[in-house]
C-alpha positions as CSV (number, residue, x, y, z in Angstrom):
1,X,-183.6,-183.9,59.5
2,X,-183.4,-182.5,63.0
3,X,-183.0,-178.7,63.8
4,X,-179.4,-179.4,65.0
5,X,-178.2,-181.0,61.7
6,X,-175.1,-179.6,60.1
7,X,-175.9,-176.4,58.2
8,X,-179.6,-176.1,59.5
9,X,-180.6,-172.7,60.3
10,X,-182.0,-172.1,63.9
11,X,-182.6,-168.6,65.2
12,X,-180.9,-167.2,62.1
13,X,-177.5,-169.0,62.9
14,X,-176.2,-172.2,61.2
15,X,-175.6,-175.2,63.6
16,X,-171.7,-175.0,62.5
17,X,-171.8,-171.3,64.0
18,X,-173.9,-171.7,67.3
19,X,-175.4,-168.9,69.2
20,X,-175.3,-168.9,73.0
21,X,-178.9,-170.4,73.0
22,X,-178.4,-173.3,70.5
23,X,-175.7,-175.2,72.5
24,X,-177.7,-175.0,75.6
25,X,-180.9,-176.2,74.1
26,X,-179.2,-179.0,72.2
27,X,-177.3,-179.9,75.4
28,X,-180.4,-180.4,77.3
29,X,-182.0,-182.7,74.6
30,X,-178.8,-184.8,74.3
31,X,-178.4,-185.0,78.1
32,X,-181.9,-186.5,78.3
33,X,-181.2,-189.0,75.5
34,X,-177.7,-189.9,76.8
35,X,-179.2,-190.5,80.3
36,X,-181.7,-192.9,78.8
37,X,-179.1,-194.7,76.9
38,X,-176.7,-194.9,79.9
39,X,-174.1,-192.9,77.9
40,X,-172.0,-191.5,80.8
41,X,-169.4,-189.9,78.8
42,X,-171.8,-187.8,76.8
43,X,-173.7,-187.0,80.1
44,X,-170.5,-185.5,81.3
45,X,-169.9,-183.5,78.1
46,X,-173.5,-182.2,78.3
47,X,-173.0,-181.0,81.8
48,X,-169.8,-179.3,80.8
49,X,-171.6,-177.4,78.0
50,X,-174.5,-176.5,80.2
51,X,-172.3,-175.4,83.1
52,X,-170.0,-173.2,80.8
53,X,-173.1,-171.7,79.1
54,X,-174.7,-170.8,82.5
55,X,-171.6,-169.5,83.8
56,X,-170.8,-167.5,80.6
57,X,-167.5,-169.4,80.0
58,X,-166.4,-170.5,76.6
59,X,-167.5,-173.9,75.5
60,X,-165.0,-176.5,74.2
61,X,-165.3,-176.9,70.4
62,X,-164.8,-180.6,70.8
63,X,-167.7,-180.8,73.4
64,X,-169.8,-178.7,70.9
65,X,-169.1,-181.1,68.2
66,X,-170.3,-184.1,70.3
67,X,-173.5,-182.3,71.1
68,X,-174.3,-181.2,67.5
69,X,-173.5,-184.5,65.9
70,X,-175.1,-186.7,68.7
71,X,-178.1,-187.8,66.7
72,X,-176.4,-188.4,63.3
């Protein structure tokens, strides 16, 4: 089971209640995998999550679900 799995505890926060670090870390991991697979839609989602996190903007809940559930 990976660290991003539903209900997994990372940095004291469950994956279904992400902190500011978890979406960014997960987005980079998913971005690399999506790039390798040619999954352009997910690459765009990862870029939105990364940009939002770096700019201090809120991240779309639907984008977070894609990131968290990518390896399921």
